[in-house]
C-alpha positions as CSV (number, residue, x, y, z in Angstrom):
1,M,80.0,100.2,128.7
2,N,80.6,101.9,125.4
3,D,84.8,102.3,126.0
4,F,84.7,98.4,125.6
5,I,81.6,97.7,123.5
6,T,82.1,98.9,120.1
7,D,79.2,97.1,117.9
8,K,75.8,95.4,120.2
9,E,75.0,93.8,117.6
10,K,78.0,91.5,116.5
11,I,77.5,90.9,120.5
12,V,73.5,90.0,120.0
13,Q,74.3,87.6,117.0
14,G,77.2,85.6,118.9
15,L,74.7,85.0,121.5
16,F,72.1,83.9,119.6
17,I,74.5,81.7,117.8
18,A,75.7,79.8,120.5
19,L,71.6,79.7,121.4
20,L,71.5,77.3,119.2
21,S,73.9,74.8,120.3
22,V,70.5,74.3,123.2
23,L,68.5,73.6,119.9
24,I,70.9,70.8,118.5
25,Q,71.2,69.2,121.5
26,Q,67.6,68.1,121.7
27,V,67.9,67.3,117.9
28,L,70.7,65.8,117.7
29,K,70.5,63.3,120.5
30,T,73.1,60.2,121.2
31,P,70.4,57.3,121.7
32,F,68.5,58.4,118.5
33,W,71.7,57.7,116.4
34,Q,72.3,54.5,117.9
35,V,75.6,54.9,119.2
36,Y,74.7,52.5,122.4
37,V,73.4,50.1,119.7
38,K,77.0,49.8,117.9
39,I,78.5,49.5,121.8
40,E,76.6,46.4,122.4
41,E,77.6,45.3,118.8
42,S,80.9,45.5,119.0
43,I,80.8,43.7,122.4
44,I,78.1,40.9,120.8
45,L,80.7,40.1,117.7
46,E,83.8,40.9,119.7
47,D,84.5,43.8,116.9
48,S,87.0,46.7,117.7
49,G,86.3,48.2,114.1
50,T,81.7,48.7,114.9
51,L,83.3,50.3,118.4
52,I,85.7,52.6,116.3
53,L,82.7,53.4,113.7
54,A,80.3,54.3,117.3
55,A,83.1,56.1,118.6
56,A,83.4,58.7,114.7
57,V,79.5,58.9,115.4
58,L,80.1,60.2,118.4
59,V,82.7,62.3,117.9
60,V,80.2,63.7,114.6
61,L,77.9,64.4,116.9
62,N,79.6,66.0,119.7
63,S,81.5,68.4,117.0
64,A,78.1,69.5,115.7
65,K,76.6,69.9,119.7
66,A,79.4,72.5,120.2
67,L,79.8,74.2,117.0
68,P,77.6,76.7,117.4
69,I,78.8,77.7,121.3
70,F,82.7,78.1,119.7
71,V,81.3,80.2,116.8
72,G,79.1,82.3,118.9
73,A,81.0,83.0,121.1
74,F,84.1,84.1,119.2
75,R,81.0,86.3,116.7
76,A,80.5,88.1,120.0
77,T,84.7,89.3,121.0
78,E,84.4,91.0,117.5
79,G,82.1,93.2,119.2
80,L,84.4,94.5,121.6
81,K,86.8,97.5,121.0
82,K,89.9,95.4,121.5
83,T,89.4,91.9,119.8
84,G,92.6,90.3,120.6
85,G,92.8,91.7,124.3
86,I,92.0,89.7,127.7
87,G,88.7,91.3,127.7
88,A,88.2,88.8,124.5
89,T,89.3,86.2,125.8
90,L,87.7,86.3,129.3
91,L,84.3,87.0,127.3
92,A,85.1,84.2,124.8
93,A,85.8,81.7,128.0
94,L,82.4,83.0,129.9
95,M,79.8,82.0,126.8
96,V,82.0,78.5,126.3
97,I,81.0,77.9,130.3
98,V,77.9,79.2,130.9
99,F,76.7,77.4,127.0
100,Y,78.4,74.1,127.8
101,S,76.6,74.3,131.2
102,I,73.7,74.3,129.9
103,I,74.3,71.8,127.6
104,Y,75.1,69.5,130.4
105,G,72.0,70.3,132.6
106,L,69.9,69.1,129.7
107,Q,72.1,65.8,129.3
108,P,73.2,64.4,133.4
109,G,76.3,62.9,132.6
110,Q,77.5,64.2,129.9
111,W,80.3,66.0,131.4
112,N,83.5,67.0,129.4
113,W,85.5,69.7,130.0
114,G,89.0,68.3,128.3
115,V,88.1,68.8,125.1
116,P,86.5,72.2,125.1
117,L,89.2,73.1,126.6
118,V,91.5,72.5,123.7
119,V,89.4,73.5,121.1
120,F,89.3,77.0,123.2
121,L,93.1,77.8,123.4
122,F,93.8,76.9,120.1
123,G,90.7,79.3,119.1
124,I,92.5,81.7,121.2
125,I,95.9,80.8,119.2
126,L,94.7,80.4,115.5
127,L,91.3,83.2,115.9
128,L,92.2,86.2,118.8
129,V,95.9,86.0,117.9
130,W,97.1,85.2,114.1
131,G,93.4,85.3,112.3
132,R,92.8,88.9,114.3
133,G,90.5,91.2,111.9
134,V,91.4,88.8,108.3
135,L,88.7,85.9,109.4
136,K,84.9,85.8,108.4
137,S,81.8,84.1,110.3
138,W,82.5,81.2,107.8
139,H,86.2,81.0,107.9
140,K,85.3,80.7,111.8
141,I,83.1,77.6,111.0
142,I,85.6,75.3,109.1
143,I,88.5,76.3,111.6
144,F,86.2,75.5,114.7
145,S,85.1,72.5,112.3
146,Q,88.0,71.3,112.4
147,L,89.4,71.9,115.5
148,L,86.3,70.5,117.3
149,M,86.7,67.4,114.7
150,G,90.2,66.4,115.6
151,S,89.6,67.5,119.9
152,Y,87.0,65.2,120.2
153,W,89.3,62.2,119.5
154,L,91.1,62.8,122.4
155,A,87.4,61.9,124.6
156,I,87.6,58.5,123.6
157,T,91.4,57.3,123.5
158,P,91.5,55.8,127.0
159,G,95.2,56.9,127.2
160,L,94.3,60.5,128.1
161,T,91.5,59.9,130.2
162,F,93.9,60.1,133.9
163,I,94.0,63.8,133.1
164,G,90.3,64.2,133.0
165,F,89.5,63.7,128.7
166,G,86.3,62.0,128.1
167,Q,85.0,61.0,131.5
168,D,81.2,61.7,130.0
169,E,78.8,58.7,130.2
170,T,79.0,58.1,126.5
171,S,83.3,58.4,125.9
172,S,83.4,56.2,129.0
173,S,81.9,53.5,127.8
174,I,83.3,53.3,124.6
175,K,86.7,52.6,126.5
176,L,85.7,50.4,128.6
177,V,84.2,48.4,125.8
178,A,88.1,48.5,124.5
179,Q,89.3,47.6,127.4
180,Y,86.5,44.4,127.0
181,L,88.1,43.7,123.7
182,E,91.7,44.6,124.6
183,A,92.0,47.4,121.8
184,D,93.2,50.1,124.2
185,S,96.2,50.6,122.1
186,A,94.3,50.5,118.7
187,L,91.6,53.2,120.1
188,N,94.4,55.5,121.0
189,F,96.3,54.7,117.9
190,F,92.6,55.9,116.1
191,S,92.3,58.6,118.1
192,F,96.0,60.1,117.9
193,A,95.6,59.8,114.0
194,F,92.5,61.6,113.7
195,F,93.0,64.0,115.9
196,A,96.9,65.5,114.9
197,P,96.1,66.2,111.3
198,M,92.3,67.5,111.5
199,L,95.1,70.1,113.8
200,I,97.5,70.8,111.4
201,I,94.6,71.0,108.3
202,A,93.0,73.5,110.7
203,I,96.8,75.4,111.0
204,I,96.9,75.3,107.4
205,T,93.2,76.7,106.5
206,M,94.2,79.1,109.3
207,G,97.5,80.1,107.1
208,L,96.1,79.8,104.3
209,I,93.3,82.1,105.0
210,D,96.2,85.1,106.5
211,N,98.2,84.4,103.4
212,Y,95.1,85.4,100.5
213,S,93.8,87.9,103.0
214,K,97.6,89.4,103.1
215,I,96.9,89.7,99.1
216,I,93.6,90.8,98.7
217,K,94.8,93.5,101.3
218,H,97.9,93.9,98.8
219,I,96.2,94.1,96.0
220,N,93.5,96.8,97.3
221,A,95.9,98.5,98.6
222,G,97.8,98.6,95.4
223,K,94.7,99.6,93.4
224,E,93.4,102.4,95.4
225,Q,97.4,103.9,95.4
226,E,96.9,103.6,91.8
227,K,93.6,105.4,92.2
228,Q,95.2,108.4,94.4
229,M,98.0,108.4,91.5
230,R,95.6,109.5,89.1
231,K,94.1,111.5,90.9
232,V,97.4,113.8,91.6
233,R,98.8,113.2,87.7
234,V,95.1,114.6,86.6
235,A,95.3,117.4,89.3
236,A,98.7,118.3,87.6
237,A,97.6,118.3,84.3
238,Q,94.8,120.8,85.6
239,A,96.9,123.0,87.0
240,R,98.9,123.3,84.3
241,V,96.1,123.5,81.6
242,L,94.6,126.2,84.2
243,E,97.9,127.8,84.4
244,E,98.7,128.1,80.5
245,L,95.5,129.2,79.7
246,N,95.5,132.1,82.5
247,A,98.8,133.6,80.8
248,L,97.2,133.2,77.4
249,V,94.2,134.9,78.4
250,H,96.2,137.6,80.6
251,D,98.5,138.1,77.3
252,L,95.4,139.1,75.3
253,K,95.4,141.5,77.8
254,T,98.3,143.7,76.0
255,P,97.2,143.8,73.2
256,L,93.4,144.7,74.1
257,T,94.9,147.5,75.8
258,T,96.9,148.7,72.9
259,I,93.4,148.6,70.0
260,Q,91.7,150.6,73.3
261,G,94.4,153.5,73.3
262,L,94.9,153.5,69.3
263,N,91.2,153.8,69.5
264,S,90.2,157.0,71.7
265,L,93.0,158.3,69.2
266,L,91.2,158.1,66.7
267,G,88.0,159.1,68.2
268,M,89.6,162.5,69.1
269,T,90.7,163.2,65.1
270,G,88.8,164.2,62.8
271,S,85.0,165.2,63.0
272,S,83.3,162.3,61.0
273,D,80.5,161.7,63.0
274,K,80.1,158.2,61.6
275,R,84.1,157.4,62.8
276,R,83.2,158.6,66.1
277,E,80.1,156.2,66.3
278,Y,82.4,153.7,65.2
279,A,85.2,154.3,68.1
280,E,82.1,153.5,70.7
281,K,81.2,150.7,69.1
282,V,85.0,149.4,69.2
283,E,85.4,150.6,72.8
284,A,82.6,149.0,73.8
285,S,83.5,145.7,72.3
286,V,86.9,146.4,74.0
287,D,85.5,146.5,76.9
288,N,83.3,144.0,76.6
289,M,86.1,141.8,75.9
290,N,88.3,143.0,78.6
291,G,85.3,142.0,81.3
292,M,85.0,138.9,79.8
293,I,88.7,138.5,80.2
294,S,88.7,139.3,83.9
295,E,86.0,137.2,84.5
296,I,88.0,134.3,83.3
297,L,91.5,135.0,85.0
298,Y,89.6,136.1,88.7
299,E,86.0,133.1,89.4
300,D,85.3,135.2,92.8
301,I,84.1,138.6,90.0
302,R,80.6,138.7,90.2
303,K,78.1,140.9,87.8
304,P,74.3,140.9,88.0
305,I,72.8,139.1,84.9
306,K,69.2,138.2,83.9
307,V,68.2,134.6,83.8
308,A,67.1,134.8,80.2
309,S,70.4,137.1,79.3
310,L,72.3,134.1,80.4
311,I,70.5,131.4,78.9
312,N,70.6,132.8,75.9
313,Y,74.4,133.6,76.6
314,V,74.6,130.1,76.7
315,R,73.0,129.0,73.5
316,A,75.0,131.2,71.4
317,Q,77.7,128.8,72.1
318,I,76.1,125.7,71.4
319,I,76.7,123.8,68.6
320,P,74.3,120.2,67.6
321,E,76.4,117.1,66.6
322,N,72.7,115.9,64.9
323,L,70.4,117.9,63.3
324,N,67.6,115.4,64.5
325,Q,67.9,116.3,67.7
326,K,65.6,118.6,69.7
327,F,66.2,121.5,71.8
328,Y,63.7,122.7,74.3
329,F,64.2,126.0,76.2
330,Q,61.6,126.7,78.9
331,I,62.5,129.6,80.8
332,Q,60.0,131.0,83.6
333,E,59.3,134.7,83.2
334,D,60.3,137.4,85.9
335,L,62.8,135.3,87.6
336,P,65.2,137.9,89.6
337,E,68.8,138.3,88.5
338,L,71.6,136.7,89.6
339,N,75.0,137.8,90.5
340,V,77.2,135.5,88.6
341,N,80.8,134.6,87.3
342,K,78.5,135.0,83.5
343,V,81.6,133.2,81.8
344,R,82.5,130.2,84.4
345,L,78.5,129.9,84.4
346,A,78.1,129.6,81.3
347,R,80.5,127.0,80.6
348,A,79.6,125.1,83.6
349,L,76.2,125.1,81.7
350,V,77.9,124.4,78.1
351,N,79.8,121.4,79.4
352,V,76.5,119.8,80.6
353,I,74.5,120.3,77.5
354,E,77.6,119.5,75.5
355,N,77.7,116.5,77.6
356,A,73.1,115.4,76.7
357,I,74.6,116.5,72.8
358,R,76.8,113.5,73.2
359,A,74.8,111.2,74.6
360,T,72.4,111.6,72.3
361,E,74.1,112.3,68.9
362,N,73.2,108.3,67.8
363,K,69.5,108.6,68.8
364,P,67.5,109.3,65.9
365,D,64.6,110.6,68.0
366,G,67.0,112.5,70.8
367,E,65.6,115.3,72.4
368,I,67.1,117.4,75.0
369,S,65.4,120.1,77.1
370,I,67.3,122.8,79.6
371,T,64.4,124.4,82.0
372,A,64.8,128.0,84.4
373,Q,62.2,128.3,87.1
374,E,62.3,129.9,90.4
375,K,62.1,127.7,93.6
376,G,62.2,128.9,97.1
377,T,65.8,130.9,97.5
378,S,67.0,129.3,94.2
379,I,66.9,129.6,91.3
380,I,66.8,125.5,89.7
381,F,68.5,125.0,86.0
382,T,67.5,121.2,84.9
383,V,69.1,120.0,81.3
384,K,67.4,116.3,80.4
385,D,68.6,114.4,77.6
386,S,66.7,110.9,76.4
387,G,70.2,110.2,75.2
388,I,72.1,106.5,76.8
389,G,72.1,107.1,79.8
390,I,75.0,106.1,82.7
391,S,75.4,102.8,84.5
392,E,75.3,102.4,88.5
393,D,78.6,101.9,88.8
394,D,80.0,104.5,86.7
395,I,77.6,107.2,88.0
396,E,79.4,106.7,90.7
397,R,82.6,107.7,89.6
398,I,81.8,110.5,87.4
399,W,82.7,113.3,89.9
400,E,86.8,111.7,89.4
401,P,89.0,113.7,88.0
402,G,90.3,112.3,84.9
403,F,87.3,109.9,84.2
404,S,85.6,110.2,81.6
405,L,82.5,108.3,78.9
406,N,83.7,109.8,75.7
407,L,87.4,109.5,76.0
408,S,87.6,113.3,77.2
409,S,90.7,114.3,79.5
410,G,87.3,114.0,82.4
411,L,87.8,117.3,83.7
412,G,84.2,118.4,82.1
413,L,82.0,117.7,85.2
414,T,84.4,118.4,87.9
415,F,84.8,121.8,87.1
416,V,81.0,122.4,86.5
417,R,80.7,121.3,90.1
418,K,83.6,123.3,90.8
419,V,81.8,126.5,89.3
420,I,78.5,125.4,90.8
421,E,79.8,125.2,94.4
422,N,82.0,128.2,94.4
423,H,78.6,130.3,93.4
424,G,77.1,128.6,96.7
425,G,74.5,126.2,94.6
426,E,74.6,122.5,94.6
427,I,74.2,120.1,91.8
428,D,73.0,116.5,91.6
429,I,73.1,114.0,88.3
430,S,70.4,110.9,88.2
431,S,70.5,108.1,85.3
432,E,68.7,104.9,84.1
433,F,70.7,103.4,81.8
434,G,69.2,103.2,78.3
435,K,66.7,106.0,79.0
436,G,68.8,109.5,79.7
437,T,69.8,111.1,82.0
438,K,69.4,114.5,84.4
439,V,71.4,116.9,85.4
440,I,69.6,119.6,88.4
441,M,72.0,122.5,89.5
442,S,70.7,125.1,91.8
443,L,71.9,128.3,92.5
444,P,70.5,131.2,95.3
445,R,69.2,134.2,93.8
446,G,70.1,137.3,95.0
447,Q,74.1,136.0,96.0
448,V,75.7,139.3,97.5
449,E,79.0,140.2,95.1
450,E,81.9,139.3,96.6
């Protein structure tokens, strides 16, 4: 069954909509709307105009009764795997037959299959063939209303009685009275005069909907293409920046190697203890610089570091934009060491904190809190600010390369997430516009160096 049905909910919806026809049948009973009274008036007054008015009321009533059947039947076809295939046609035909039979069973003597057949055939052409995949429910209601309002005029056309149209009691009565009033030709004319325009309007409506759908699809495709192109441009710019940065950082190693070599010679000349002490400090600084450059060049490098040392390293790089901004650091004591790329992870934390600084720079009471605590097998870093916050629309796009809220390159949060995920961690951002933002970054403790 699953090979044929893809959405059971749509099939159930279709059945429910079709069932409404039974309820409408009881509400819109023909005698209640005085159709027979108007037919009698036309006989007494010998007025064909009153008879045509009675015919118009009957067309409206019959169309209203049949509308849920066709809308429900064609809604149910959307639940099939092939919405325009033979299976969809058979399902729609079965539902139309079943629910028309129920209605006619509740109202004996009202059998009329000519009109349903015409509406069904045009429905197949317009909805399942031409409009497959582009029509919404209200589109179908409009098109079927037009088809039914036009086709039910055929039921009261005297010239079509011989091929099965209008054999129900009410339609037959109208045609008999038309014959009595010698208004057969007038009724034939009015019937076709209403049927043809309504059919043409339904076709035009389908064409307009189809063209509109194509325009919307073209616009969406253009937007998606533009979005992809923007991503490609940003990725290319990011790759170019990283390539140039790596080349620049790599070039720094050459003078450092020279400094290190000359410093070694300096340490071996003379016997001054002070000179040797200075040489050792220079050597240590060069080694530290080499280590930092290596961590920038090779993101998979991992070294153990205490969380407190990492936070202190980050604090040394933070420059507040506003002297009124308040910083709160809460670091849990005795946190285990992390095996991380110190330079890259610190840069990621600095990026997040700098975003918080920018968000609070125009607020006199701006506050930023940075916390680090152990939770289970993870170390949780949280950066929370009382800044301007991020709107719901923008928070869905903050991870897109190139998207920025402060006219920057838009690569900051993309870099942050990449660093956190490369360390086996996760990052989550929550924000309330006008009240502030909270960024939570979790890293697994005790990560083994690769």
